[in-house]
C-alpha positions as CSV (number, residue, x, y, z in Angstrom):
1,M,-16.2,5.0,-9.2
2,K,-17.8,7.4,-11.7
3,P,-15.7,8.8,-14.6
4,R,-14.6,12.4,-14.1
5,A,-13.0,15.0,-16.2
6,A,-10.1,15.8,-13.9
7,F,-8.8,15.0,-10.4
8,R,-10.4,17.1,-7.7
9,S,-7.1,18.2,-6.1
10,G,-4.3,20.2,-7.6
11,E,-1.9,17.2,-7.2
12,R,-2.3,16.1,-10.8
13,A,-1.1,19.5,-12.1
14,Q,2.1,19.2,-10.1
15,L,3.1,15.8,-11.4
16,A,4.5,14.8,-14.8
17,L,2.6,12.0,-16.5
18,F,4.4,8.7,-16.5
19,P,3.1,6.5,-19.4
20,S,3.4,2.8,-18.8
21,L,6.1,0.8,-20.7
22,G,3.9,-2.2,-21.6
23,R,3.4,-5.6,-20.1
24,D,6.6,-7.4,-21.2
25,I,8.6,-6.5,-18.1
26,A,9.7,-8.5,-15.0
27,P,7.2,-8.4,-12.1
28,R,8.5,-6.6,-9.0
29,D,7.1,-6.4,-5.5
30,A,7.8,-3.9,-2.7
31,Q,9.5,-5.7,0.2
32,D,7.5,-3.8,2.9
33,L,4.3,-5.0,1.3
34,M,5.7,-8.6,1.2
35,A,6.8,-8.7,4.8
36,W,3.8,-7.1,6.8
37,P,0.0,-7.5,7.0
38,F,-1.4,-4.8,4.7
39,F,-4.2,-6.6,2.9
40,S,-7.2,-8.8,3.4
41,L,-6.5,-12.4,2.5
42,A,-10.1,-13.3,2.0
43,K,-12.3,-12.9,-1.2
44,R,-15.3,-12.0,0.9
45,R,-15.6,-8.3,1.9
46,R,-13.6,-7.4,5.0
47,V,-14.3,-4.3,7.1
48,T,-12.6,-5.5,10.4
49,P,-9.5,-3.4,10.7
50,I,-6.0,-4.8,10.8
51,D,-4.3,-3.6,14.0
52,F,-0.7,-5.0,14.0
53,R,2.0,-4.5,16.6
54,M,5.4,-6.2,16.7
55,G,8.3,-4.5,18.5
56,A,8.6,-0.9,17.2
57,T,6.6,-1.8,14.0
58,W,2.9,-1.0,14.0
59,I,0.3,-1.0,11.2
60,S,-3.3,0.0,11.1
61,V,-5.5,-0.7,8.1
62,E,-9.1,0.5,7.9
63,A,-11.8,-0.1,5.3
64,V,-15.1,1.5,4.5
65,P,-18.2,-0.7,4.4
66,E,-19.1,0.4,0.8
67,H,-16.0,-1.2,-0.7
68,G,-14.3,-3.2,2.0
69,M,-10.6,-3.6,2.6
70,A,-8.1,-3.9,-0.3
71,T,-7.3,-7.5,-0.9
72,I,-4.1,-9.3,-1.7
73,W,-5.5,-9.7,-5.3
74,D,-6.0,-6.0,-5.5
75,A,-2.4,-5.6,-4.6
76,D,-1.6,-6.9,-8.1
77,V,-2.2,-3.4,-9.3
78,L,0.6,-2.2,-7.0
79,I,2.9,-5.0,-8.3
80,W,2.2,-3.7,-11.8
81,A,3.0,-0.2,-10.8
82,A,6.2,-1.1,-9.0
83,S,7.3,-3.2,-12.0
84,Q,6.7,-0.2,-14.4
85,I,8.6,2.2,-12.1
86,V,11.6,-0.1,-11.7
87,A,11.8,-0.9,-15.4
88,A,11.7,2.8,-16.3
89,R,14.3,3.7,-13.7
90,D,16.7,0.9,-14.9
91,A,16.3,2.2,-18.4
92,G,17.2,5.7,-17.3
93,L,13.7,7.0,-18.0
94,P,11.8,9.5,-15.7
95,T,9.1,8.2,-13.5
96,S,6.2,9.8,-11.6
97,R,3.5,9.0,-9.1
98,L,1.0,10.0,-11.8
99,M,0.7,6.9,-14.1
100,A,-1.2,6.4,-17.3
101,T,-2.1,3.0,-18.7
102,T,-5.0,0.9,-19.9
103,P,-7.1,-1.6,-18.0
104,H,-6.1,-4.2,-20.7
105,E,-2.5,-3.8,-19.9
106,I,-2.9,-4.2,-16.1
107,L,-5.2,-7.2,-16.6
108,T,-2.8,-9.0,-19.0
109,F,0.3,-8.2,-17.0
110,T,-1.3,-9.8,-13.9
111,G,-2.6,-12.9,-15.8
112,R,-6.3,-11.9,-15.8
113,G,-8.9,-12.2,-18.5
114,T,-10.0,-9.2,-20.5
115,G,-13.7,-9.6,-20.6
116,K,-16.2,-7.0,-19.2
117,D,-16.4,-8.8,-15.9
118,H,-12.6,-8.5,-15.4
119,Y,-12.7,-4.8,-16.3
120,D,-15.5,-4.4,-13.7
121,R,-13.4,-6.3,-11.1
122,L,-10.4,-4.1,-11.8
123,K,-12.4,-0.9,-11.2
124,A,-13.7,-2.4,-8.0
125,A,-10.1,-3.2,-7.0
126,L,-9.1,0.4,-7.7
127,D,-12.0,1.6,-5.5
128,R,-10.8,-0.6,-2.6
129,L,-7.2,0.5,-3.0
130,Q,-8.3,4.2,-2.9
131,S,-10.8,3.8,0.0
132,T,-8.6,1.7,2.2
133,T,-6.5,3.8,4.6
134,V,-3.2,2.7,6.1
135,A,-1.2,4.2,9.0
136,T,2.2,2.8,9.8
137,S,5.6,3.4,11.5
138,I,7.5,1.6,8.8
139,R,10.2,3.7,7.2
140,Q,9.5,6.6,9.6
141,Q,12.6,8.2,11.1
142,H,10.8,8.4,14.5
143,Q,8.7,5.3,15.2
144,R,6.0,7.2,17.0
145,R,5.4,9.3,13.9
146,R,2.2,8.4,12.0
147,H,2.2,8.2,8.2
148,R,-1.3,7.8,6.9
149,F,-2.2,7.2,3.2
150,S,-4.3,5.2,0.8
151,W,-2.9,2.8,-1.7
152,I,-4.1,5.0,-4.5
153,N,-4.6,8.7,-4.0
154,E,-6.9,9.1,-6.9
155,W,-7.8,7.4,-10.2
156,Q,-9.9,8.3,-13.2
157,E,-11.1,6.7,-16.5
158,R,-10.4,8.4,-19.8
159,L,-13.3,8.0,-22.2
160,D,-14.0,8.8,-25.8
161,G,-17.0,10.8,-27.0
162,E,-19.2,7.7,-27.0
163,G,-18.2,6.7,-23.5
164,R,-15.8,3.9,-24.6
165,P,-12.7,3.6,-22.3
166,L,-9.4,5.0,-23.6
167,G,-7.4,4.2,-20.5
168,L,-7.0,5.3,-17.0
169,E,-4.7,7.4,-14.8
170,L,-3.9,7.0,-11.2
171,I,-1.8,8.7,-8.5
172,L,0.3,6.6,-6.2
173,P,1.0,7.7,-2.6
174,D,4.4,9.1,-1.6
175,W,5.1,6.2,0.9
176,F,4.7,3.5,-1.7
177,Y,6.5,5.4,-4.5
178,A,9.5,6.3,-2.3
179,G,9.9,2.6,-1.4
180,V,9.8,1.5,-5.0
181,V,12.2,4.1,-6.3
182,D,14.7,2.9,-3.7
183,R,15.9,-0.3,-5.3
184,T,16.8,-1.8,-1.9
185,F,13.1,-2.1,-1.2
186,V,12.1,-4.1,-4.3
187,L,12.4,-7.7,-5.3
188,T,11.7,-9.6,-8.5
189,I,8.9,-12.2,-8.1
190,D,8.0,-15.3,-10.2
191,R,5.3,-14.5,-12.8
192,A,3.7,-17.8,-11.6
193,Y,2.7,-15.9,-8.5
194,F,-0.3,-14.5,-10.4
195,D,-1.5,-18.1,-10.9
196,L,-1.9,-18.7,-7.2
197,T,-5.6,-18.6,-6.4
198,G,-5.6,-18.7,-2.6
199,G,-5.2,-15.6,-0.5
200,L,-3.0,-17.4,2.1
201,E,-0.9,-19.0,-0.7
202,R,-0.2,-15.5,-2.2
203,W,0.6,-14.0,1.1
204,L,2.9,-17.0,2.0
205,Y,4.8,-16.7,-1.3
206,R,5.5,-13.1,-0.7
207,I,6.8,-13.8,2.9
208,V,8.9,-16.7,1.6
209,R,10.3,-14.7,-1.3
210,K,11.1,-11.8,1.0
211,H,12.8,-13.8,3.8
212,G,14.0,-16.9,1.9
213,G,15.3,-15.2,-1.1
214,Q,18.0,-17.3,-2.7
215,Q,19.7,-18.3,0.5
216,E,20.9,-21.9,0.1
217,G,20.0,-22.7,3.7
218,G,16.5,-21.3,3.5
219,W,14.6,-19.8,6.4
220,S,12.0,-20.8,8.9
221,F,9.1,-19.3,10.9
222,D,7.1,-20.5,13.9
223,V,3.6,-21.1,12.6
224,S,2.0,-19.0,15.4
225,H,4.4,-16.1,14.4
226,L,3.3,-16.4,10.8
227,H,-0.3,-16.3,11.9
228,L,0.3,-13.0,13.7
229,K,2.1,-11.6,10.7
230,S,-0.7,-12.5,8.3
231,G,-3.3,-10.3,9.8
232,A,-5.8,-13.0,9.0
233,L,-9.1,-13.2,10.9
234,S,-9.1,-17.0,11.0
235,P,-8.1,-18.7,14.3
236,L,-4.6,-20.2,14.6
237,K,-6.0,-23.7,14.3
238,Q,-7.6,-23.0,10.9
239,F,-4.6,-21.0,9.7
240,A,-2.2,-24.0,10.6
241,F,-4.6,-26.4,8.8
242,E,-4.5,-24.3,5.6
243,L,-0.8,-23.9,5.9
244,R,-0.2,-27.6,6.0
245,G,-2.4,-28.0,2.9
246,I,-0.1,-25.6,1.0
247,V,2.9,-27.6,2.2
248,R,1.4,-30.8,0.9
249,R,0.6,-29.2,-2.5
250,Q,4.1,-27.6,-2.8
251,S,2.4,-24.9,-4.8
252,L,4.8,-21.9,-4.2
253,P,6.9,-21.4,-7.3
254,G,10.6,-21.7,-6.7
255,Y,10.5,-22.9,-3.1
256,A,10.2,-26.2,-1.2
257,L,8.3,-26.1,2.0
258,A,8.2,-28.4,5.1
259,I,6.6,-28.4,8.5
260,E,8.8,-29.4,11.5
261,R,7.4,-30.3,14.9
262,A,9.3,-29.9,18.1
263,F,8.2,-29.5,21.7
264,G,4.6,-29.3,20.7
265,R,5.0,-26.5,18.3
266,E,5.0,-26.3,14.5
267,R,7.5,-24.5,12.4
268,L,7.5,-23.8,8.6
269,T,10.8,-24.2,6.8
270,F,11.4,-23.2,3.2
271,A,14.3,-23.1,0.8
272,P,14.8,-22.1,-2.9
273,V,14.6,-24.9,-5.4
274,P,17.4,-24.8,-8.0
275,A,15.9,-23.4,-11.2
276,D,15.8,-25.5,-14.4
277,P,17.7,-23.5,-17.1
278,F,15.2,-24.4,-19.8
279,E,12.3,-23.3,-17.6
280,V,14.0,-20.0,-16.8
281,A,14.6,-19.3,-20.5
282,A,11.1,-20.2,-21.4
283,R,9.6,-17.9,-18.8
284,R,11.8,-15.0,-20.0
285,M,10.4,-15.5,-23.4
286,G,6.9,-15.5,-22.1
287,L,6.2,-19.2,-22.8
288,A,4.0,-21.3,-20.6
289,V,5.8,-24.0,-18.6
290,D,3.9,-27.1,-17.6
291,N,5.5,-28.7,-14.5
292,R,3.0,-31.5,-14.1
293,P,4.4,-35.0,-14.1
């Protein structure tokens, strides 16, 4: 996306600027984004739409060939935004859909490098978030009502006189912002989430965190049901194979996974693992924790 002097619409003039609070805040995720198929789980470009129907809930996600669909890695930008909004709200500070930050802050908050290639990937992610369109019945008073939006309404780089980046500004959509401002729609996630490299792993952690929470008895899902909720293009057989690999690795932070088989069907079960007090304290201080034997 080319730098520009100002947003094309008058939306920016109507919004107060919300400067970010920095990177040392807890990561938060929007529960709606954790529970439903809104993003591509593949690193290769996806243009095939997501067309999801389950009961009264429906979601349609469309991409443009130039950029492809927003991915679950691109969604880290939205996690960063949700974290900033919740932290400011909890501190009694005003928030806004118009946010100001730096690429360096987003990259470090989400555990990325800060080299030129990472900056370029962030800009590509912002383009995908802006060009991907979503229509959904979720959080609509009347289920037939259509709410259509993009993950980012607009974004722009701020440059100095020599073309060096000073920061960036972006405008969030009403649908996303309203869900984050309502504290009942947001959950804290483990910072180790950003270390997960697989798209299915990342999606599964969000599902597990959303539904398993801290319930002692855990939760479970039929594997075919999970496949439907993922929006993945892979067939059920491949999806189940990859899921079993994640269970073998036990790679989701804070949760123990298992596969149960009954009557010819597979079911994923998961439950929270009691946290080590030392590990919790270390992570709060931003220290790395090595859990390898």
